[in-house]
C-alpha positions as a printed Julia matrix, in Angstrom:
66×3 Matrix{Float64}:
 138.5   47.53   20.45
 140.29  44.92   22.29
 138.41  41.53   22.22
 138.12  39.78   25.52
 138.45  36.22   26.15
 135.96  34.67   28.17
 136.12  31.24   30.45
 134.01  29.05   28.47
 132.42  27.66   32.1
 131.83  31.35   33.02
 130.08  31.79   28.75
 128.31  28.61   29.44
 127.15  29.8    33.62
 125.9   32.94   31.13
 124.38  31.22   28.92
 122.45  29.03   31.08
 121.26  32.44   33.48
 119.94  34.2    29.94
 117.86  30.8    28.78
 115.99  30.84   32.24
 115.01  34.22   31.56
 113.63  33.9    28.23
 109.54  33.83   28.46
 108.46  30.65   26.36
 105.44  30.54   24.5
 102.68  28.08   25.68
 101.68  25.06   23.19
  98.4   27.35   22.36
 100.23  30.65   21.94
 102.37  28.27   19.32
  99.78  26.7    17.73
  97.47  29.93   17.22
 100.15  31.27   15.89
 101.26  28.88   13.46
  97.55  28.81   12.65
  97.79  32.6    11.65
 101.1   32.24    9.7
  99.88  29.31    7.27
  95.88  31.28    7.2
  97.97  34.63    5.98
 100.38  32.67    3.53
  97.21  30.93    1.64
  95.11  34.77    1.71
  98.35  36.06    0.39
  98.93  32.93   -2.28
  95.5   33.49   -3.59
  95.89  37.24   -3.74
  99.19  36.87   -5.96
  97.74  34.48   -7.92
  94.86  36.59   -8.85
  96.82  39.45   -9.43
  99.06  37.37  -11.79
  96.14  36.03  -13.76
  94.89  39.77  -14.16
  97.85  41.18  -15.31
  98.23  38.68  -17.62
  94.91  38.87  -19.01
  95.62  42.52  -19.43
  98.65  41.74  -21.26
  97.11  39.37  -23.67
  93.87  42.14  -24.28
  96.86  44.91  -25.21
  99.24  42.52  -27.44
  96.6   40.58  -28.85
  98.25  37.27  -27.63
  96.42  34.1   -27.69
């Protein structure tokens, strides 16, 4: 497999053309998506906190550790 070395100027032009084709999200879409991520992080955190507390309680019961 041969490696092609491109002209740097041609490479920059191709990158610019590719960036123009990108569909960028609107500010509203970005805010909604960011909010959803934070909400799911909180939900996951609460879930794992409760799971940890439940497992710790069960282990204390089984081992008789206070």
